[in-house]
MDAnalysis code that builds the backbone (N, CA, C; Angstrom):
import MDAnalysis as mda
import numpy as np

u = mda.Universe.empty(627, n_residues=209, atom_resindex=np.repeat(np.arange(209), 3), trajectory=True)
u.add_TopologyAttr("name", ["N", "CA", "C"] * 209)
u.add_TopologyAttr("resid", np.arange(1, 210))
u.add_TopologyAttr("resname", ["MET", "LEU", "GLU", "GLY", "PHE", "VAL", "ARG", "CYS", "GLY", "HIS", "CYS", "HIS", "GLY", "PHE", "TYR", "ASP", "ALA", "ALA", "SER", "ALA", "GLN", "CYS", "ARG", "TYR", "CYS", "GLY", "LYS", "ASP", "VAL", "PRO", "LEU", "MET", "LYS", "ALA", "GLY", "GLY", "ARG", "PRO", "GLN", "ILE", "PHE", "PRO", "ASP", "ARG", "GLU", "THR", "CYS", "ARG", "ALA", "VAL", "GLN", "VAL", "ALA", "GLU", "TYR", "GLU", "GLN", "LEU", "PRO", "PRO", "GLU", "ALA", "HIS", "GLU", "ASP", "PRO", "PHE", "GLY", "PRO", "ASP", "ALA", "GLU", "MET", "LEU", "ASP", "GLN", "MET", "CYS", "TYR", "CYS", "LEU", "HIS", "CYS", "GLY", "GLU", "ALA", "GLY", "GLY", "LEU", "TYR", "GLU", "ALA", "VAL", "GLU", "MET", "ARG", "TRP", "MET", "VAL", "ASN", "GLU", "GLN", "LEU", "TRP", "ALA", "CYS", "PRO", "CYS", "THR", "THR", "CYS", "GLY", "GLY", "ARG", "GLY", "PHE", "LEU", "VAL", "ASP", "VAL", "HIS", "LEU", "VAL", "ALA", "ASP", "LEU", "TYR", "GLU", "ASP", "ASP", "ASP", "GLU", "GLU", "GLU", "GLU", "TYR", "ASP", "GLU", "TYR", "GLU", "GLU", "ASP", "GLU", "VAL", "GLU", "GLU", "MET", "GLU", "GLU", "GLU", "GLU", "ALA", "PHE", "GLU", "ILE", "VAL", "GLU", "GLU", "TRP", "THR", "PRO", "ASP", "VAL", "GLN", "GLU", "TRP", "VAL", "PRO", "GLU", "GLY", "ILE", "GLU", "CYS", "ASP", "GLY", "TYR", "GLU", "ARG", "LEU", "GLU", "ARG", "MET", "PRO", "ASP", "ASP", "ILE", "GLU", "PHE", "PRO", "ARG", "PRO", "ALA", "PRO", "PRO", "ASN", "ARG", "GLU", "LYS", "ASN", "GLU", "LEU", "ALA", "GLY", "GLU", "ASP", "ASP", "ILE", "PRO", "PHE"])
u.atoms.positions = np.array([
    [-13.253, -2.259, 40.685],
    [-12.700, -1.726, 39.570],
    [-13.478, -1.791, 38.338],
    [-13.423, -0.883, 38.255],
    [-14.454, -0.713, 37.063],
    [-14.612, -1.181, 35.705],
    [-15.624, -1.342, 34.939],
    [-15.704, -1.923, 33.724],
    [-16.743, -1.566, 32.716],
    [-15.994, -1.632, 31.603],
    [-16.706, -0.779, 29.551],
    [-15.709, -0.068, 29.867],
    [-16.343, 1.368, 29.660],
    [-15.133, 2.280, 28.785],
    [-15.208, 3.783, 28.874],
    [-14.366, 4.508, 29.432],
    [-14.052, 5.827, 29.667],
    [-13.668, 6.331, 28.441],
    [-13.897, 7.648, 28.789],
    [-13.393, 8.944, 27.302],
    [-12.801, 9.729, 27.876],
    [-11.340, 10.487, 27.083],
    [-10.396, 11.366, 27.446],
    [-10.676, 12.436, 27.068],
    [-11.206, 13.254, 28.171],
    [-11.356, 14.645, 28.064],
    [-10.665, 15.827, 27.651],
    [-9.051, 14.925, 27.384],
    [-7.919, 15.740, 26.386],
    [-7.859, 15.116, 25.130],
    [-8.145, 13.957, 24.702],
    [-7.841, 13.767, 22.782],
    [-9.084, 13.493, 22.861],
    [-10.330, 12.927, 23.331],
    [-11.604, 11.975, 23.289],
    [-11.332, 11.193, 22.735],
    [-10.466, 10.185, 22.897],
    [-10.279, 8.645, 22.631],
    [-11.062, 7.894, 23.969],
    [-11.563, 6.873, 23.692],
    [-12.110, 5.796, 23.921],
    [-10.833, 4.909, 24.962],
    [-10.523, 5.005, 26.074],
    [-9.785, 3.197, 26.877],
    [-10.653, 2.684, 27.987],
    [-9.890, 1.672, 28.187],
    [-10.516, 0.773, 29.267],
    [-11.012, 1.572, 30.621],
    [-11.951, 1.587, 31.325],
    [-12.065, 1.522, 32.611],
    [-10.964, 1.571, 33.618],
    [-10.768, 0.251, 33.352],
    [-9.549, -0.042, 34.538],
    [-8.610, 0.081, 34.285],
    [-8.075, 1.130, 32.970],
    [-6.679, 1.686, 32.810],
    [-6.203, 2.835, 33.947],
    [-5.554, 3.134, 33.951],
    [-5.184, 4.329, 34.820],
    [-4.791, 5.627, 34.532],
    [-4.459, 5.981, 32.662],
    [-4.302, 6.512, 31.932],
    [-5.051, 6.589, 30.404],
    [-5.199, 7.516, 29.539],
    [-5.455, 7.325, 28.232],
    [-4.339, 6.788, 27.705],
    [-4.949, 5.656, 26.932],
    [-4.116, 4.928, 26.395],
    [-3.247, 5.541, 24.651],
    [-4.099, 6.770, 24.495],
    [-3.318, 7.672, 23.343],
    [-3.225, 9.049, 23.929],
    [-3.044, 9.784, 24.923],
    [-2.215, 10.841, 25.526],
    [-1.312, 10.488, 26.853],
    [-1.957, 9.515, 27.260],
    [-1.273, 9.545, 28.553],
    [-2.198, 10.161, 29.761],
    [-2.979, 10.418, 29.926],
    [-3.578, 11.474, 30.338],
    [-4.626, 11.131, 30.523],
    [-4.890, 11.252, 32.695],
    [-5.797, 11.313, 33.568],
    [-6.714, 11.808, 33.736],
    [-7.548, 12.240, 32.689],
    [-8.712, 13.034, 32.922],
    [-10.280, 12.698, 32.120],
    [-10.675, 10.970, 32.159],
    [-12.084, 10.840, 31.894],
    [-12.924, 12.020, 32.433],
    [-14.217, 11.679, 30.679],
    [-15.430, 12.906, 31.131],
    [-16.268, 12.377, 32.421],
    [-16.200, 13.334, 33.317],
    [-17.412, 13.036, 34.562],
    [-18.240, 13.535, 34.333],
    [-19.357, 12.964, 34.770],
    [-21.082, 12.777, 35.065],
    [-21.601, 13.354, 36.510],
    [-22.570, 13.697, 36.313],
    [-22.386, 15.101, 36.976],
    [-22.395, 14.738, 38.765],
    [-21.816, 13.355, 39.478],
    [-22.267, 13.032, 40.425],
    [-20.646, 12.581, 40.624],
    [-19.797, 13.099, 39.969],
    [-18.104, 13.194, 40.453],
    [-18.145, 12.161, 39.579],
    [-18.198, 11.068, 39.181],
    [-17.704, 10.076, 38.743],
    [-17.240, 9.595, 36.928],
    [-16.375, 8.861, 36.645],
    [-16.391, 8.661, 35.388],
    [-17.514, 8.519, 34.892],
    [-17.634, 8.764, 33.327],
    [-19.073, 8.288, 32.395],
    [-18.630, 7.115, 31.802],
    [-19.328, 5.823, 32.151],
    [-19.209, 4.567, 31.896],
    [-20.070, 3.821, 30.517],
    [-18.907, 3.511, 29.296],
    [-19.745, 3.485, 28.172],
    [-19.790, 1.783, 27.940],
    [-20.858, 1.245, 28.420],
    [-20.222, -0.304, 28.215],
    [-19.603, -1.287, 27.539],
    [-19.609, -0.839, 26.419],
    [-18.645, -2.029, 25.360],
    [-18.147, -0.731, 24.229],
    [-17.676, -1.992, 23.023],
    [-17.003, -0.442, 22.178],
    [-18.084, -0.566, 21.560],
    [-19.170, -1.576, 20.949],
    [-19.910, -1.312, 20.132],
    [-20.448, 0.638, 20.365],
    [-20.848, 0.802, 22.049],
    [-21.059, 2.301, 22.286],
    [-20.360, 2.983, 21.700],
    [-19.154, 3.092, 22.380],
    [-18.065, 4.187, 21.762],
    [-18.198, 4.067, 20.323],
    [-18.171, 3.155, 19.381],
    [-18.282, 3.143, 18.065],
    [-19.167, 3.579, 17.067],
    [-20.196, 3.207, 18.011],
    [-21.704, 4.692, 17.079],
    [-21.561, 6.174, 17.941],
    [-20.568, 6.383, 18.463],
    [-20.977, 8.030, 19.183],
    [-19.894, 8.093, 18.255],
    [-18.458, 7.551, 17.898],
    [-17.096, 7.691, 17.228],
    [-18.074, 8.252, 15.676],
    [-18.839, 7.341, 14.936],
    [-19.064, 7.442, 14.007],
    [-19.925, 9.128, 13.694],
    [-21.163, 8.953, 14.856],
    [-22.160, 9.724, 14.290],
    [-21.255, 11.006, 14.146],
    [-19.957, 11.794, 15.388],
    [-18.996, 12.758, 15.299],
    [-18.634, 12.552, 13.677],
    [-18.204, 11.137, 13.370],
    [-17.576, 11.394, 11.926],
    [-18.457, 11.691, 10.941],
    [-19.641, 11.713, 10.985],
    [-21.011, 12.377, 10.061],
    [-20.969, 13.149, 10.091],
    [-20.794, 13.967, 11.015],
    [-20.902, 15.515, 11.226],
    [-19.191, 16.396, 11.106],
    [-18.027, 16.042, 10.449],
    [-17.361, 16.505, 10.465],
    [-16.940, 17.419, 8.754],
    [-16.738, 18.605, 9.155],
    [-16.919, 19.526, 7.729],
    [-16.573, 18.532, 6.234],
    [-16.993, 19.340, 5.191],
    [-16.770, 18.695, 3.964],
    [-15.630, 18.210, 3.782],
    [-14.318, 18.916, 3.761],
    [-13.140, 19.212, 4.045],
    [-12.596, 17.648, 4.459],
    [-12.959, 17.474, 5.342],
    [-12.759, 16.228, 5.905],
    [-13.072, 14.725, 5.636],
    [-14.119, 14.844, 4.725],
    [-15.034, 13.575, 4.601],
    [-14.401, 14.003, 2.624],
    [-13.608, 14.877, 2.476],
    [-13.373, 14.718, 0.979],
    [-11.835, 14.522, 0.623],
    [-11.530, 14.666, 2.099],
    [-9.486, 14.322, 2.207],
    [-9.248, 12.917, 1.878],
    [-8.526, 12.128, 0.751],
    [-8.260, 11.222, 0.108],
    [-7.493, 10.364, 1.093],
    [-6.992, 10.873, 2.028],
    [-6.364, 10.219, 3.093],
    [-7.058, 9.956, 4.575],
    [-8.301, 9.523, 4.369],
    [-8.992, 9.887, 5.433],
    [-9.729, 8.245, 5.556],
    [-10.307, 7.587, 6.887],
    [-10.563, 6.509, 6.404],
    [-11.771, 6.363, 5.461],
    [-12.556, 5.502, 4.954],
    [-13.375, 5.373, 3.913],
    [-14.401, 4.625, 5.179],
    [-15.468, 5.193, 4.841],
    [-16.954, 5.299, 5.368],
    [-17.548, 3.968, 5.464],
    [-16.962, 2.694, 4.819],
    [-17.346, 1.366, 4.626],
    [-16.604, 0.860, 5.483],
    [-15.537, 0.963, 6.170],
    [-14.473, 0.401, 6.774],
    [-14.137, 0.986, 8.080],
    [-14.684, 1.673, 8.643],
    [-14.648, 2.255, 9.662],
    [-14.735, 1.697, 11.366],
    [-15.272, 0.215, 11.313],
    [-15.106, -0.503, 11.857],
    [-13.888, -1.613, 12.124],
    [-13.046, -1.257, 11.083],
    [-11.791, -1.943, 10.704],
    [-10.881, -1.983, 11.624],
    [-10.080, -3.063, 11.940],
    [-9.009, -2.744, 12.870],
    [-7.463, -1.923, 12.032],
    [-7.182, -1.424, 13.128],
    [-5.907, -0.733, 12.230],
    [-4.532, -0.560, 12.905],
    [-3.637, -0.241, 12.461],
    [-2.066, 0.228, 12.878],
    [-1.561, 0.950, 12.125],
    [-0.707, 1.552, 13.072],
    [0.072, 2.618, 12.666],
    [1.368, 1.946, 12.770],
    [2.328, 2.481, 11.507],
    [3.736, 2.584, 11.174],
    [4.885, 3.084, 11.943],
    [3.862, 4.562, 12.551],
    [4.901, 5.025, 13.729],
    [4.770, 4.648, 14.850],
    [3.864, 4.510, 15.156],
    [3.715, 3.382, 16.788],
    [3.653, 2.011, 17.027],
    [3.695, 1.451, 15.728],
    [4.232, 0.017, 16.105],
    [3.651, -1.163, 17.005],
    [4.212, -2.202, 17.668],
    [3.065, -2.671, 18.770],
    [2.507, -2.075, 19.919],
    [3.867, -0.963, 20.307],
    [3.500, -0.238, 21.273],
    [2.752, 0.348, 21.123],
    [1.993, 0.483, 19.700],
    [0.815, 2.089, 20.242],
    [-0.661, 0.747, 19.641],
    [-0.626, -0.373, 19.664],
    [-1.884, -1.584, 19.738],
    [-2.469, -1.251, 18.446],
    [-3.453, -1.469, 18.796],
    [-4.909, -1.734, 17.189],
    [-5.424, -1.010, 17.605],
    [-6.737, -0.121, 16.703],
    [-7.286, 0.404, 17.358],
    [-8.692, 0.601, 16.230],
    [-9.513, 0.663, 15.959],
    [-10.545, 0.903, 14.543],
    [-10.208, 2.479, 13.886],
    [-10.541, 2.072, 12.859],
    [-10.451, 3.310, 11.827],
    [-10.457, 4.882, 11.655],
    [-12.271, 4.327, 12.841],
    [-13.021, 5.338, 12.898],
    [-12.281, 6.643, 14.304],
    [-11.249, 5.809, 14.821],
    [-10.786, 6.338, 15.883],
    [-9.601, 7.533, 15.270],
    [-9.510, 7.150, 14.320],
    [-7.972, 8.029, 13.813],
    [-8.910, 9.859, 13.703],
    [-8.071, 10.846, 14.069],
    [-8.639, 12.004, 14.050],
    [-8.740, 13.540, 12.798],
    [-9.163, 13.403, 12.667],
    [-9.396, 15.304, 11.878],
    [-8.469, 16.253, 11.950],
    [-7.460, 16.255, 12.050],
    [-7.039, 17.601, 12.725],
    [-7.091, 18.784, 11.831],
    [-8.127, 19.527, 12.521],
    [-8.404, 20.652, 11.761],
    [-6.942, 22.085, 11.579],
    [-6.146, 21.728, 12.349],
    [-5.177, 22.911, 12.225],
    [-3.755, 22.388, 11.188],
    [-3.882, 20.991, 10.955],
    [-3.387, 20.265, 9.783],
    [-3.826, 20.103, 8.417],
    [-4.928, 20.018, 8.805],
    [-6.197, 19.447, 7.397],
    [-6.032, 18.297, 6.843],
    [-5.706, 17.442, 7.845],
    [-4.973, 16.224, 7.878],
    [-5.497, 14.669, 8.924],
    [-6.003, 13.409, 8.145],
    [-6.479, 12.676, 8.967],
    [-5.156, 12.040, 10.066],
    [-5.192, 11.909, 11.147],
    [-3.869, 11.805, 12.282],
    [-4.078, 10.430, 12.849],
    [-2.934, 9.310, 13.284],
    [-3.124, 8.413, 14.221],
    [-4.134, 8.840, 15.429],
    [-4.532, 8.121, 16.190],
    [-5.728, 9.033, 17.106],
    [-4.306, 8.890, 18.363],
    [-2.945, 8.112, 18.833],
    [-1.705, 8.589, 19.487],
    [-1.722, 10.558, 19.296],
    [-1.917, 10.735, 20.724],
    [-0.685, 12.231, 20.274],
    [0.157, 12.828, 19.993],
    [1.214, 11.391, 20.384],
    [2.425, 11.792, 20.654],
    [2.881, 11.377, 19.148],
    [2.144, 11.235, 18.516],
    [2.572, 10.014, 16.932],
    [2.264, 11.041, 16.340],
    [3.583, 11.209, 14.964],
    [3.251, 11.828, 14.165],
    [2.761, 10.731, 12.632],
    [2.371, 9.650, 12.682],
    [1.877, 9.240, 11.843],
    [0.225, 9.812, 11.076],
    [0.087, 10.224, 9.870],
    [-0.744, 10.887, 9.265],
    [-1.111, 9.609, 7.833],
    [-2.316, 9.466, 8.010],
    [-3.285, 9.842, 6.615],
    [-3.064, 7.953, 6.688],
    [-4.986, 7.473, 5.836],
    [-5.475, 6.384, 6.074],
    [-4.745, 5.741, 5.100],
    [-4.298, 4.447, 5.512],
    [-3.507, 3.606, 4.252],
    [-1.844, 4.523, 3.529],
    [-1.265, 5.368, 4.667],
    [-0.488, 5.920, 4.181],
    [0.553, 5.439, 5.862],
    [0.265, 6.323, 6.908],
    [0.993, 5.797, 7.751],
    [-0.020, 4.670, 8.935],
    [-0.518, 4.379, 8.223],
    [-2.477, 3.892, 9.030],
    [-2.820, 3.082, 8.234],
    [-2.646, 1.363, 8.460],
    [-3.004, 0.575, 7.809],
    [-3.705, -0.070, 8.296],
    [-4.908, -1.207, 7.351],
    [-5.292, -1.724, 7.668],
    [-4.984, -3.563, 8.008],
    [-5.227, -3.923, 9.559],
    [-5.081, -5.418, 9.998],
    [-4.612, -6.023, 8.392],
    [-6.363, -6.104, 8.391],
    [-6.704, -7.272, 7.281],
    [-5.545, -7.413, 5.844],
    [-4.938, -6.227, 5.658],
    [-4.034, -6.700, 4.604],
    [-2.979, -6.981, 4.761],
    [-2.748, -7.505, 6.383],
    [-1.382, -8.155, 6.501],
    [-1.896, -9.758, 5.740],
    [-2.796, -10.309, 6.510],
    [-3.679, -11.534, 6.125],
    [-3.912, -11.886, 4.400],
    [-3.812, -10.958, 3.716],
    [-4.269, -10.917, 2.646],
    [-2.691, -11.566, 1.605],
    [-1.858, -9.923, 2.207],
    [-0.588, -10.178, 1.561],
    [0.065, -11.723, 2.044],
    [-0.300, -12.126, 2.967],
    [0.292, -13.439, 3.530],
    [-0.406, -14.688, 2.851],
    [-1.589, -14.286, 1.699],
    [-1.978, -15.646, 0.998],
    [-1.566, -15.055, -0.082],
    [-0.987, -14.615, -0.743],
    [-0.253, -13.820, -1.931],
    [0.745, -14.153, -1.993],
    [1.358, -14.519, -0.922],
    [2.843, -15.538, -0.720],
    [2.595, -17.055, -0.956],
    [1.500, -17.414, 0.115],
    [1.357, -18.949, -0.354],
    [1.852, -19.643, -1.222],
    [1.699, -19.219, -2.868],
    [1.819, -19.784, -3.519],
    [3.393, -20.230, -4.084],
    [4.049, -19.656, -3.393],
    [5.957, -20.225, -3.930],
    [6.130, -20.513, -2.256],
    [5.567, -20.817, -1.259],
    [6.239, -20.926, -0.123],
    [6.569, -22.179, -0.049],
    [6.208, -23.235, -0.926],
    [6.349, -24.694, -0.726],
    [7.549, -24.680, -1.637],
    [8.000, -23.651, -2.252],
    [9.129, -24.472, -3.363],
    [10.537, -23.471, -3.092],
    [11.264, -23.483, -2.680],
    [13.610, -23.407, -2.671],
    [13.295, -22.448, -3.529],
    [13.784, -21.320, -3.259],
    [14.629, -19.583, -3.958],
    [14.914, -20.088, -5.004],
    [15.490, -20.946, -5.820],
    [15.784, -21.448, -7.115],
    [14.934, -22.095, -7.814],
    [14.389, -22.892, -7.371],
    [12.891, -23.433, -8.125],
    [11.947, -21.888, -8.654],
    [11.802, -21.114, -7.490],
    [10.901, -20.184, -7.520],
    [12.060, -19.606, -9.373],
    [12.858, -19.293, -9.104],
    [13.837, -18.282, -9.844],
    [13.378, -19.153, -11.390],
    [13.313, -20.690, -10.800],
    [13.173, -21.046, -12.308],
    [12.118, -21.036, -13.076],
    [10.471, -21.271, -11.904],
    [9.621, -21.162, -12.604],
    [8.988, -19.581, -13.072],
    [10.162, -18.379, -12.886],
    [9.265, -17.257, -13.240],
    [10.858, -17.509, -14.602],
    [11.236, -17.800, -15.147],
    [12.064, -18.074, -15.882],
    [11.717, -18.474, -16.795],
    [10.518, -19.725, -16.578],
    [10.111, -20.192, -17.428],
    [9.410, -19.386, -18.142],
    [8.073, -18.503, -17.511],
    [6.845, -17.866, -17.530],
    [7.625, -17.003, -18.449],
    [8.557, -16.463, -18.341],
    [8.850, -15.037, -18.652],
    [10.123, -15.846, -20.913],
    [10.165, -16.954, -20.545],
    [10.188, -17.747, -21.785],
    [9.267, -17.878, -22.706],
    [8.104, -18.210, -21.904],
    [6.499, -18.524, -22.823],
    [6.264, -16.737, -23.199],
    [6.789, -16.283, -22.995],
    [6.406, -15.185, -23.294],
    [7.418, -14.468, -24.404],
    [8.501, -15.663, -24.585],
    [9.510, -14.716, -25.804],
    [8.963, -16.235, -27.097],
    [8.545, -17.159, -26.723],
    [8.094, -17.896, -27.498],
    [6.988, -17.305, -28.980],
    [6.268, -16.232, -28.323],
    [4.857, -15.861, -28.812],
    [6.011, -14.745, -30.116],
    [6.689, -14.084, -30.137],
    [7.553, -13.458, -31.038],
    [9.043, -13.750, -31.496],
    [9.413, -15.753, -31.350],
    [10.632, -15.672, -31.951],
    [10.149, -15.949, -33.400],
    [8.750, -16.429, -33.977],
    [8.977, -16.957, -35.354],
    [9.747, -15.487, -36.264],
    [9.397, -14.347, -35.747],
    [9.763, -12.933, -36.623],
    [11.170, -12.740, -36.580],
    [12.208, -13.162, -35.766],
    [13.436, -12.947, -35.651],
    [13.597, -13.473, -36.995],
    [13.228, -14.594, -37.826],
    [14.727, -15.220, -38.679],
    [14.251, -14.293, -39.924],
    [13.258, -13.015, -40.026],
    [12.499, -12.310, -40.933],
    [14.078, -11.564, -41.169],
    [15.147, -11.074, -40.030],
    [16.091, -10.777, -39.657],
    [17.289, -10.740, -40.153],
    [17.485, -12.697, -40.463],
    [18.274, -12.932, -40.699],
    [19.146, -13.412, -41.928],
    [20.127, -12.566, -42.452],
    [20.286, -13.153, -43.722],
    [20.464, -14.738, -44.447],
    [19.773, -14.787, -45.694],
    [19.717, -16.158, -46.159],
    [20.231, -17.182, -45.897],
    [20.566, -18.164, -45.793],
    [21.324, -19.356, -45.456],
    [21.928, -19.412, -44.291],
    [21.487, -18.671, -43.112],
    [21.701, -18.637, -41.550],
    [20.224, -19.429, -40.815],
    [20.313, -20.112, -40.691],
    [19.488, -20.426, -39.643],
    [19.088, -20.122, -37.800],
    [17.825, -19.538, -37.471],
    [18.635, -18.966, -36.076],
    [16.725, -19.374, -35.444],
    [17.203, -19.830, -34.313],
    [15.844, -20.254, -33.781],
    [15.895, -19.036, -32.783],
    [16.283, -18.162, -32.717],
    [16.101, -17.117, -31.287],
    [16.331, -17.156, -30.143],
    [16.326, -18.912, -29.416],
    [17.209, -17.995, -28.035],
    [18.513, -17.745, -28.246],
    [19.375, -17.955, -29.218],
    [20.778, -18.048, -29.416],
    [20.803, -16.143, -29.799],
    [19.741, -15.744, -30.333],
    [19.432, -14.025, -30.555],
    [19.631, -13.590, -29.285],
    [18.858, -14.268, -28.270],
    [18.772, -13.782, -27.212],
    [19.740, -13.603, -26.228],
    [20.461, -14.415, -26.237],
    [22.032, -14.255, -25.586],
    [22.647, -13.134, -25.987],
    [22.276, -12.453, -27.121],
    [24.061, -11.958, -28.130],
    [23.340, -10.384, -27.779],
    [24.287, -9.093, -27.707],
    [24.126, -8.096, -27.175],
    [23.899, -7.732, -29.484],
    [23.219, -6.975, -29.711],
    [23.344, -6.688, -31.292],
    [24.576, -6.161, -31.779],
    [25.749, -5.499, -30.621],
    [27.011, -5.318, -31.386],
    [28.103, -6.491, -31.074],
    [27.043, -7.718, -31.063],
    [28.023, -8.695, -30.809],
    [27.927, -9.794, -32.210],
    [26.727, -9.427, -33.514],
    [26.197, -9.958, -33.840],
    [27.729, -9.968, -35.207],
    [28.121, -11.184, -35.815],
    [28.987, -10.959, -36.526],
    [28.681, -11.019, -38.129],
    [27.615, -10.849, -38.066],
    [27.013, -10.373, -39.955],
    [26.079, -9.326, -40.092],
    [26.593, -8.376, -40.287],
    [25.203, -7.069, -40.614],
    [24.167, -6.518, -40.943],
    [23.233, -6.598, -40.244],
    [21.928, -7.015, -40.312],
    [21.416, -6.566, -41.554],
    [20.267, -6.442, -42.217],
    [19.864, -5.813, -43.498],
    [19.531, -4.646, -42.747],
    [19.357, -3.714, -43.646],
    [17.817, -2.140, -43.753],
    [16.883, -2.539, -43.441],
    [16.534, -1.820, -42.326],
    [14.903, -1.876, -42.640],
    [13.607, -1.595, -43.795],
    [13.034, -2.569, -44.469],
    [12.611, -2.054, -45.629],
    [12.034, -0.560, -45.944],
    [12.125, -0.335, -47.413],
    [11.393, 0.999, -47.614],
    [12.908, 2.529, -47.008],
    [13.613, 1.651, -46.679],
    [14.383, 3.012, -45.835],
    [15.374, 4.278, -46.806],
    [14.907, 5.366, -46.959],
    [14.817, 6.168, -47.831],
    [16.688, 6.764, -47.523],
    [17.708, 7.162, -48.923],
    [18.939, 7.520, -48.758],
    [18.714, 9.206, -48.821],
    [19.640, 9.913, -48.348],
    [19.829, 11.113, -47.960],
    [20.473, 11.150, -48.873],
    [20.483, 12.184, -50.130],
    [21.131, 11.893, -51.248],
    [22.132, 12.854, -50.901],
    [22.081, 13.797, -49.864],
    [23.993, 14.600, -49.807],
    [24.823, 13.990, -48.610],
    [23.751, 12.426, -47.971],
    [24.753, 12.326, -46.662],
    [25.097, 10.820, -47.749],
    [25.902, 10.790, -46.879],
    [26.821, 9.179, -47.161],
    [26.368, 7.631, -46.439],
    [26.699, 7.104, -47.616],
    [25.602, 5.879, -47.320],
    [25.797, 4.931, -45.676],
    [26.408, 5.520, -44.222],
    [26.313, 4.791, -43.539],
    [26.097, 6.327, -42.617],
    [25.287, 7.654, -43.139],
    [25.598, 8.454, -42.024],
    [23.528, 8.323, -42.074],
    [23.211, 9.220, -40.857],
    [21.691, 8.852, -40.634],
    [20.927, 10.155, -41.561],
    [20.319, 10.377, -42.226],
    [19.612, 10.925, -42.693],
    [18.724, 11.821, -41.942],
    [18.708, 13.206, -42.201],
    [17.836, 14.533, -41.376],
    [16.509, 14.442, -42.356],
])
């Protein structure tokens, strides 16, 4: 049994030498060396070095594409939304630059996934999202809603003192009652804003232009 990795002569992807076919295109056409035997790459580090060198030699438009893999993340493990679990994981450097489409694509030739961080995402981001949700994991749903409501009221308290300025004399308002009532439901007329000019040709209730 062969050990290491071979390179597909069709899609140029690297795959396990023990596999009967390429994991990305399904073809069994590994690159051969002079003796007619498949060329073996000993480990993934060797394969990556070859792909990084090829990445660096790509044309300027490939490197300028905002949806291409970041040069600092070429060794990061990724997954494709289109391939799902069946597509497995691969390194960002294994994405393909499609010259005819001028786009970066998932290494699987039968997949329609396009764009780094569009259809192809970092596996590490999945764990970061889980960490952000841990803060509320220990609470029940109703407790989370109550916590969010309390945070909202803390913001409300910052402007509540100004509400009294718009309430007619003799009427006390703590601000919270006003929040639960729409303006049309207020039983007393609100005073006009200061320095409002009346239009001499318009009626008292008309809006001046």
